[in-house]
C-alpha positions as CSV (number, residue, x, y, z in Angstrom):
1,M,0.1,-0.1,0.0
2,Q,1.4,3.8,-1.0
3,T,-0.4,6.3,1.4
4,I,-0.1,9.6,0.3
5,V,-0.8,12.6,2.6
6,I,-2.1,15.9,1.2
7,N,-0.8,19.1,3.3
8,N,-0.2,22.1,4.2
9,R,-0.2,24.6,7.3
10,K,-2.4,26.7,5.7
11,G,-6.4,26.4,4.7
12,G,-7.9,26.9,1.5
13,V,-5.7,26.0,-0.3
14,G,-7.4,23.3,-2.2
15,K,-6.4,20.3,0.1
16,T,-10.1,18.5,0.4
17,M,-11.1,19.0,-3.2
18,L,-7.2,17.7,-4.5
19,A,-7.4,14.9,-1.8
20,T,-10.9,13.4,-3.1
21,H,-10.2,13.7,-6.5
22,L,-7.2,11.4,-6.3
23,A,-8.8,9.2,-4.1
24,W,-11.3,9.2,-7.3
25,F,-8.8,8.8,-9.7
26,L,-6.7,5.8,-8.0
27,A,-10.3,4.4,-7.7
28,E,-11.3,4.3,-11.2
29,D,-8.9,1.2,-12.9
30,G,-10.4,-1.0,-9.8
31,A,-7.4,0.0,-7.6
32,R,-8.5,-0.5,-3.7
33,V,-8.3,3.4,-2.4
34,L,-8.4,3.9,1.4
35,F,-9.7,7.6,2.1
36,I,-8.8,8.7,5.5
37,D,-10.3,12.0,6.4
38,L,-8.3,13.8,9.5
39,D,-10.1,17.1,8.8
40,A,-12.8,17.6,11.9
41,Q,-14.2,19.8,9.4
42,G,-15.8,16.5,7.6
43,N,-15.5,17.5,3.8
44,G,-13.9,15.3,2.7
45,S,-16.2,12.9,4.0
46,R,-18.8,14.5,2.3
47,T,-17.4,15.1,-0.8
48,L,-17.4,11.2,-0.8
49,A,-21.1,10.0,0.4
50,A,-21.5,7.7,-2.1
51,A,-18.8,5.7,-1.2
52,G,-18.0,2.6,0.9
53,R,-17.9,3.2,4.5
54,G,-15.4,1.7,6.5
55,G,-15.7,3.4,9.8
56,R,-14.3,6.5,12.1
57,S,-10.7,8.0,11.2
58,S,-10.8,8.8,15.3
59,D,-11.2,5.4,15.3
60,L,-7.5,5.4,14.5
61,F,-6.5,6.9,17.5
62,D,-8.7,4.5,20.1
63,P,-7.0,1.6,21.5
64,D,-10.0,-0.5,21.9
65,A,-11.6,0.8,18.2
66,K,-11.9,-2.4,15.5
67,F,-12.4,-2.1,11.7
68,E,-13.8,-4.5,9.6
69,L,-12.5,-3.6,6.4
70,S,-13.2,-5.8,3.5
71,G,-10.3,-4.3,1.0
72,A,-13.2,-4.6,-2.5
73,P,-11.9,-2.5,-5.4
74,G,-12.6,0.9,-5.7
75,L,-13.2,3.6,-2.6
76,T,-13.7,3.3,1.1
77,V,-13.8,6.6,3.5
78,L,-12.5,7.1,7.4
79,E,-15.4,9.2,8.0
80,S,-14.6,12.7,10.4
81,D,-16.4,13.4,13.1
82,E,-15.8,15.6,16.6
83,T,-13.6,13.3,18.1
84,L,-10.7,14.0,16.0
85,D,-10.8,17.6,17.8
86,I,-9.8,16.2,21.1
87,V,-6.8,14.1,19.7
88,Q,-3.2,14.2,21.2
89,L,0.2,13.3,20.1
90,Q,0.4,11.1,22.9
91,D,-2.7,8.7,20.5
92,V,0.0,9.3,17.7
93,Q,1.5,5.9,18.3
94,Q,-2.1,4.5,18.2
95,M,-2.8,4.7,14.8
96,V,0.8,3.6,13.8
97,E,0.3,0.4,15.3
98,A,-3.8,0.5,14.1
99,F,-2.4,1.2,10.6
100,N,-0.2,-2.0,10.1
101,A,-3.4,-4.1,9.3
102,F,-4.6,-1.5,6.1
103,P,-1.3,-2.5,3.5
104,A,-2.5,-6.1,3.3
105,L,-5.9,-4.6,2.2
106,F,-6.0,-1.7,0.1
107,D,-3.3,-0.7,-3.0
108,Y,-3.4,3.4,-2.0
109,C,-4.7,5.5,1.0
110,V,-5.1,8.8,0.5
111,I,-5.0,10.8,3.7
112,D,-6.8,14.6,3.9
113,T,-5.5,16.8,7.0
114,P,-6.5,19.8,8.6
115,P,-5.2,23.3,8.1
116,T,-3.6,23.8,11.4
117,W,-0.9,21.8,12.3
118,G,-1.3,19.4,15.5
119,A,-1.3,15.9,16.3
120,L,-3.2,15.3,13.3
121,N,-0.9,15.8,11.3
122,F,2.1,15.2,12.4
123,A,0.1,11.3,13.0
124,A,0.0,11.7,9.0
125,L,3.6,12.5,8.2
126,T,4.1,9.8,10.7
127,V,2.5,6.8,8.6
128,A,3.3,8.9,5.1
129,D,5.2,7.4,2.2
130,H,4.6,9.8,0.1
131,L,3.7,14.3,0.8
132,V,2.1,16.3,-1.8
133,A,1.8,20.2,-0.9
134,P,-0.8,22.2,-2.6
135,I,0.1,26.2,-2.4
136,E,-1.1,29.3,-3.4
137,M,0.9,31.5,-5.3
138,K,0.1,34.9,-3.3
139,D,2.9,37.0,-1.9
140,Y,4.7,35.3,1.0
141,A,4.2,31.7,-0.4
142,L,7.6,31.1,0.1
143,D,7.7,32.1,3.1
144,G,4.7,29.0,3.4
145,V,7.4,26.7,2.1
146,E,10.1,27.1,4.5
147,Q,7.8,26.3,7.4
148,L,6.4,23.4,5.6
149,L,10.1,21.5,4.7
150,K,11.0,22.6,8.5
151,T,7.6,21.0,9.4
152,I,8.9,17.7,7.2
153,Q,12.0,17.8,8.4
154,A,10.5,18.0,12.2
155,A,8.4,14.4,11.5
156,E,11.1,12.7,10.3
157,Q,13.6,13.3,13.0
158,S,10.6,13.4,15.9
159,G,7.8,10.8,14.7
160,R,9.4,8.7,11.8
161,G,13.3,7.8,13.6
162,G,14.6,9.9,10.6
163,R,12.8,7.8,8.0
164,K,12.7,10.3,5.3
165,I,9.2,10.9,4.2
166,N,9.2,11.2,-0.3
167,F,8.1,14.3,-0.7
168,L,6.4,14.8,-4.3
169,G,6.2,18.2,-4.6
170,L,4.5,21.7,-4.3
171,L,1.5,21.7,-6.5
172,P,0.6,25.2,-7.6
173,S,-3.0,25.5,-6.7
174,R,-6.3,27.7,-6.8
175,F,-3.7,29.5,-9.4
176,N,-5.3,32.9,-11.0
177,S,-3.7,33.0,-14.6
178,H,-4.5,36.4,-15.3
179,S,-2.0,37.3,-12.0
180,P,1.6,38.5,-13.1
181,R,2.2,38.8,-9.3
182,E,1.3,35.1,-9.3
183,K,3.2,33.9,-11.9
184,E,6.5,35.9,-11.0
185,N,5.8,33.8,-7.2
186,V,5.8,30.8,-9.1
187,A,9.3,31.0,-10.8
188,E,10.5,32.3,-7.3
189,I,9.6,29.1,-6.0
190,V,11.3,27.4,-8.8
191,R,14.5,29.4,-8.7
192,T,14.6,28.8,-5.0
193,I,13.6,25.4,-4.7
194,G,14.3,23.7,-7.8
195,T,12.4,22.3,-10.7
196,S,12.0,19.0,-9.3
197,M,10.2,19.6,-5.8
198,V,7.7,21.9,-8.2
199,F,4.7,19.8,-10.2
200,N,5.0,20.2,-14.0
201,G,1.5,21.2,-14.0
202,L,-0.8,23.5,-12.0
203,L,-4.9,23.6,-11.0
204,A,-6.5,27.5,-11.5
205,Q,-9.0,29.1,-10.0
206,R,-11.9,27.4,-11.4
207,D,-15.6,27.3,-10.8
208,G,-15.8,23.6,-11.9
209,Y,-14.0,22.5,-9.1
210,E,-16.6,24.0,-6.8
211,E,-19.6,22.4,-8.8
212,A,-17.6,19.2,-8.7
213,V,-17.1,18.7,-4.9
214,S,-20.9,20.1,-4.2
215,Q,-22.3,17.6,-6.1
216,G,-20.0,15.1,-4.9
217,V,-18.5,13.9,-8.6
218,P,-15.1,13.8,-10.6
219,V,-14.6,17.2,-12.3
220,W,-14.5,15.3,-15.4
221,T,-18.1,13.7,-15.1
222,L,-19.2,17.1,-15.5
223,K,-20.1,18.0,-19.2
224,K,-20.1,21.9,-19.1
225,R,-17.2,23.0,-21.4
226,A,-15.6,24.7,-18.3
227,A,-15.0,21.9,-16.1
228,V,-14.4,19.8,-18.9
229,V,-11.2,21.6,-19.3
230,A,-10.5,21.7,-15.3
231,G,-11.0,17.8,-15.6
232,Q,-7.9,17.8,-18.2
233,E,-6.1,20.0,-15.7
234,M,-6.7,17.9,-13.2
235,R,-5.9,14.2,-14.9
236,F,-2.5,15.7,-15.9
237,V,-1.3,16.8,-12.6
238,L,-2.9,13.7,-10.9
239,S,-0.7,11.3,-13.5
240,Q,2.1,13.8,-12.3
241,I,1.2,12.3,-8.2
242,R,0.9,9.2,-9.9
243,D,4.0,9.0,-11.6
244,R,6.0,10.5,-9.2
245,M,4.6,8.3,-6.7
246,D,6.2,5.5,-9.3
247,G,9.6,7.1,-10.1
248,L,8.6,7.8,-13.4
249,P,9.9,10.5,-15.1
250,A,8.1,14.0,-15.6
251,K,5.1,14.5,-18.4
252,E,5.4,17.6,-21.4
253,I,2.7,19.7,-20.6
254,V,0.5,19.5,-24.0
């Protein structure tokens, strides 16, 4: 099982929109995909309301909880609930132990995280194989990147015994293609941290994404012209994520 965490210390960058679409994308061809919603707001759980339910994500932190997961092809959700708000750092090891039962049942696990740093984000990074960080290209974006890299390093040292997280890269999200400032911010980040740490693709600010999430369906299934463009953009980005997980070279944007 490959575990992919979608994380950024800032809210409003499109984490849940990306995480749910990644789960749909990976499950399309019959892969067994587990989606874990660690955000107490529960937006990912609501968006994936049509998917099979496997229990509550907060039960990962409960030593008395039992999961009855079949590992069937398609998408299974461990849904959010308000109990997540009381998870503490001392509960993280229990999640690690509970997580050990999942690799035999699933091909992929996608974890959506809350917008503020705390025990839930730390737990997600502790069990992660891969990390994707959607990021807006507003001013001070580079400061956010530096904070994120420090967070990754702290999780590797404190929660993983030095084991590295495969940081797949930064993904420009909710990008305003008409803003020269945002274009320059992308270029500045590439100059600073290198092309290998920034995805060859981006997610623009499009109404189609909001409509898809509100309907609980992948954007590429909508028929409106604007949604078709969004679907092509999204699928290109998701194929990039899958290829980076598999160690394949980046595709050219066509």
